[in-house]
Each structure stands twice: as structure tokens, then as C-alpha cells.
C-alpha positions in Angstrom: 171.6 63.0 -139.0 170.4 61.2 -142.0 167.1 60.6 -143.0 166.2 56.8 -143.0 166.3 55.3 -146.2 163.7 52.9 -147.9 164.2 49.2 -147.2 166.3 47.6 -149.9 167.6 50.8 -151.1 171.4 50.9 -152.0 173.9 53.0 -149.5 177.2 53.9 -150.3 180.0 53.6 -147.6 182.5 56.0 -146.5 185.3 54.3 -148.3 183.5 54.2 -151.6 182.4 50.9 -152.1 179.1 49.8 -152.9 176.9 47.4 -151.1 175.2 44.9 -153.5 171.6 44.9 -152.9 168.6 44.1 -154.9 165.8 47.0 -155.2 162.4 45.6 -154.5 159.6 46.8 -156.1 156.3 46.8 -155.4 154.6 43.9 -157.5 152.1 45.8 -159.8 148.7 44.9 -159.1 147.2 42.9 -162.2 144.1 43.9 -163.2 141.5 41.3 -164.5 141.2 41.3 -168.4 138.0 42.3 -169.7 136.5 41.5 -173.2 134.8 44.6 -174.6 131.8 43.2 -176.1 130.4 46.6 -177.9 132.6 46.0 -181.2 131.1 42.7 -181.2 127.4 43.5 -180.8 128.0 46.1 -183.5 129.3 43.8 -186.0 126.3 41.5 -185.3 123.7 44.3 -185.6 125.2 45.0 -189.2 125.0 41.4 -190.1 121.4 41.3 -189.1 120.3 44.4 -191.1 122.0 43.0 -194.0 120.4 39.7 -193.5 116.9 41.5 -193.4 117.4 43.6 -196.2 118.6 40.7 -198.5 115.9 38.3 -197.5 113.0 37.9 -199.7 110.0 36.4 -198.5 107.7 34.1 -200.3 104.3 33.4 -200.2 103.0 29.9 -200.8 99.7 29.4 -202.4 99.3 26.0 -201.5 98.9 26.4 -198.0 96.3 24.3 -195.9 94.1 27.0 -194.4 91.4 26.0 -191.8 88.7 28.9 -191.5 87.4 29.8 -188.3 84.0 28.9 -187.2 81.1 31.2 -185.7 77.8 30.6 -184.3 75.6 33.4 -185.8 72.1 34.3 -185.4 70.0 33.1 -188.2 68.8 36.0 -190.2 65.0 37.1 -189.4 64.4 38.0 -193.1 66.0 35.7 -195.7 67.0 36.7 -199.0 65.3 35.3 -202.0 67.8 32.9 -203.8 68.0 32.2 -207.4 70.0 29.3 -208.5 71.5 29.0 -212.0 72.8 25.8 -212.7 75.6 25.2 -215.5 75.8 21.7 -217.0 79.4 20.7 -218.1 78.2 21.1 -221.7 77.3 24.8 -221.3 73.5 24.7 -220.6 72.0 26.7 -218.0 68.8 26.2 -216.0 67.3 29.5 -213.9 65.1 27.9 -210.8 65.2 24.4 -212.5 63.7 26.0 -216.0 66.1 25.0 -218.7 66.8 27.6 -221.1 67.4 26.8 -224.9 69.6 29.4 -225.6 73.0 29.9 -224.1 73.5 33.5 -224.7 74.3 36.4 -222.2 70.9 38.4 -223.5 69.2 35.1 -223.0 70.1 34.3 -219.6 69.9 38.2 -218.5 66.2 38.0 -219.5 65.4 35.2 -217.4 67.2 36.5 -214.6 65.5 40.2 -214.7 62.2 39.3 -213.6 63.4 37.1 -210.6 65.9 40.2 -209.9 63.2 42.3 -208.8 63.1 43.5 -205.4 59.6 44.4 -203.2 60.0 47.4 -200.8 61.9 46.6 -197.4 62.9 43.0 -198.9 66.6 42.1 -198.9 68.2 42.0 -202.4 68.2 38.2 -204.2 71.2 36.3 -203.8 72.2 34.5 -207.2 73.6 31.0 -206.6 75.6 29.7 -209.4 75.8 25.9 -209.2 78.3 24.8 -212.0 79.4 21.6 -212.7 83.3 20.9 -211.9 83.8 20.0 -215.7 81.9 23.2 -216.8 83.7 25.6 -218.8 85.1 28.8 -217.1 83.5 30.9 -219.9 80.1 29.3 -219.1 80.2 30.8 -215.4 81.4 34.0 -216.6 78.5 34.2 -218.9 76.3 33.6 -216.0 78.1 36.7 -213.9 77.9 38.9 -217.1 73.9 37.9 -217.1 73.6 38.7 -213.6 75.4 42.0 -213.6 72.9 43.2 -216.5 69.8 42.2 -214.8 71.2 44.1 -211.7 72.0 40.9 -209.1 74.7 42.3 -207.2 75.1 39.3 -204.7 76.6 36.0 -206.4 77.7 33.2 -204.4 79.0 30.0 -205.7 77.4 26.5 -204.6 80.3 23.9 -203.8 80.0 20.3 -202.4 82.7 19.3 -199.6 84.8 16.1 -200.2 85.4 13.5 -197.3 89.0 15.0 -196.8 87.4 18.4 -196.3 85.2 17.5 -193.7 87.6 16.7 -191.2 
């Protein structure tokens, strides 16, 4: 006896003739195509690193900045304030007393007695109240005189415009 043949297989007859038949193969299972994202991500990372390294960051100096506000307690001992006014033409006044001389030495000698500090008292603060049209050198002269007189805390007086108050 012979073994059974698979379905659709050809067999030869004893007379030597062939039967015509088809071979049926099982249909190959088709896998769903996949998109490999790893090379795509690698290319994007390289582009990102290139852009980060080649980008320049600019700082804009004309930005509108709103400073924060804070409620602070008032100081128990307020430091003494020395006001130096600078006129547009370069004249000086120390605590509302006009100075006849415009030199650094004359301004330093006028500030020296006011810069003396009592024991335990806070150091006085120099307030420079300069006219908007005053020369830059006039303000620098006041700062140099304050250094010579031993005043280390300096501030500038300004006024707010209507636009800045908003």
C-alpha cells in the first residue's frame, strides 16, 4: 500500500502519462508593514542639536520691565539723608546751601562734616538730585567728592512721569 498523497499533488499512472493538476500552495501570511521611527527620531535629534548650537541669543536692552512691589516695614532708625542738588549749568548745593566753587575738593570739604557718624547710628545716605540736562561730569564730580568724604551709600533722586505711574 502506498501512503496517501497530499491534496493536489501530482501522481503518475502506470501507463506513464501524467495528470495535469495544479499545485496549491498555502497563501503566505502577509505581515502588516511597519514604519521604523528610530532613524527618523535620530535625524530630528541631530537637527535639534545643530539648531541649538548655531542659534545666537540676543538681549534686548529696550525691554519694558515692571519691577515687583513689596510691603516692607518702615525702618526704626532712619538714616540721615544728605541731598546734593546739581543744576543744569553745573552749580552745586549741599543741603540747600549753594557752593560758590565747582571743584571736587570744595564739594568734598562741604560733605565731610555731614558724613560723620554717631556711634550706633546708621551711615548717612547721599541723595544726588541732578537736573535732567546736567552734564554727566557734574554727577561724577559729586560721586568722587562723596567717596573722598567717606560716603558709601549713594542714591539718585528721580521723578515719575505720567506714563510710568500706570
